[in-house]
C-alpha positions as CSV (number, residue, x, y, z in Angstrom):
1,M,106.7,123.8,66.6
2,L,105.8,120.2,67.5
3,I,102.4,120.2,65.6
4,K,104.2,120.7,62.3
5,N,105.8,117.3,62.7
6,I,102.6,115.5,63.4
7,E,100.4,114.4,60.5
8,K,96.6,114.8,60.5
9,D,95.1,111.5,61.8
10,H,91.5,111.0,62.7
11,S,92.0,107.8,64.6
12,L,94.9,109.2,66.7
13,A,92.9,112.3,67.4
14,N,90.1,110.2,68.9
15,K,92.6,108.2,71.0
16,L,94.1,111.4,72.3
17,W,90.7,112.8,73.2
18,Q,89.7,109.6,75.0
19,T,92.7,110.0,77.4
20,G,90.9,112.9,79.1
21,I,94.2,114.7,79.4
22,H,93.8,118.4,78.7
23,E,96.9,118.8,76.6
24,A,96.2,115.6,74.6
25,R,92.7,116.9,73.8
26,L,94.2,120.2,72.6
27,L,96.5,118.3,70.3
28,A,93.5,116.2,69.1
29,T,91.8,119.3,67.9
30,M,94.8,120.2,65.8
31,I,95.3,116.8,64.1
32,D,91.8,115.6,63.5
33,L,90.4,115.8,60.0
34,P,87.3,117.9,59.7
35,F,85.9,115.9,56.7
36,Q,86.0,112.7,58.9
37,L,84.3,114.3,61.8
38,D,80.6,113.5,62.2
39,E,77.9,115.2,64.2
40,S,77.9,112.6,66.9
41,Q,81.6,113.0,67.5
42,M,81.1,116.8,67.6
43,D,78.4,116.3,70.2
44,R,80.5,114.0,72.3
45,W,83.5,116.2,72.3
46,A,81.5,119.4,73.0
47,Y,79.9,117.5,76.0
48,D,83.5,117.0,77.4
49,F,84.5,120.7,77.2
50,D,85.7,121.6,80.7
51,S,87.6,124.8,80.0
52,R,87.4,127.9,77.8
53,D,90.6,127.2,76.0
54,L,89.6,123.6,75.0
55,C,86.3,124.9,73.7
56,D,87.9,127.8,71.8
57,Q,90.6,125.6,70.2
58,C,88.3,122.8,69.3
59,C,85.8,125.2,67.6
60,S,88.5,127.2,65.8
61,N,90.8,124.3,64.8
62,L,88.2,121.8,63.9
63,F,84.5,122.3,64.3
64,D,84.2,125.4,62.2
65,K,85.8,123.6,59.2
66,T,83.0,121.0,59.0
67,A,80.1,121.1,56.6
68,F,77.6,121.3,59.5
69,A,79.3,123.9,61.7
70,Y,76.5,126.5,61.4
71,K,73.8,124.0,62.0
72,K,75.5,122.7,65.2
73,A,76.3,126.2,66.4
74,Y,72.6,127.1,66.1
75,E,71.7,124.0,68.1
């Protein structure tokens, strides 16, 4: 599996997300570091959700591992 060969990298995850490419965004959700994610990034990424799989992957790979996951889900 390719993801096992890629190290977690917050900066790279943001660059991948900014490409707007669906598959790059999926990969970004897998390599970002939850402890480096802030609420404004979470809001920006959530605003960009354009498919169910991207939303599901981002929430289950990244968002739910943050300290503010429940707060943001309530919002």
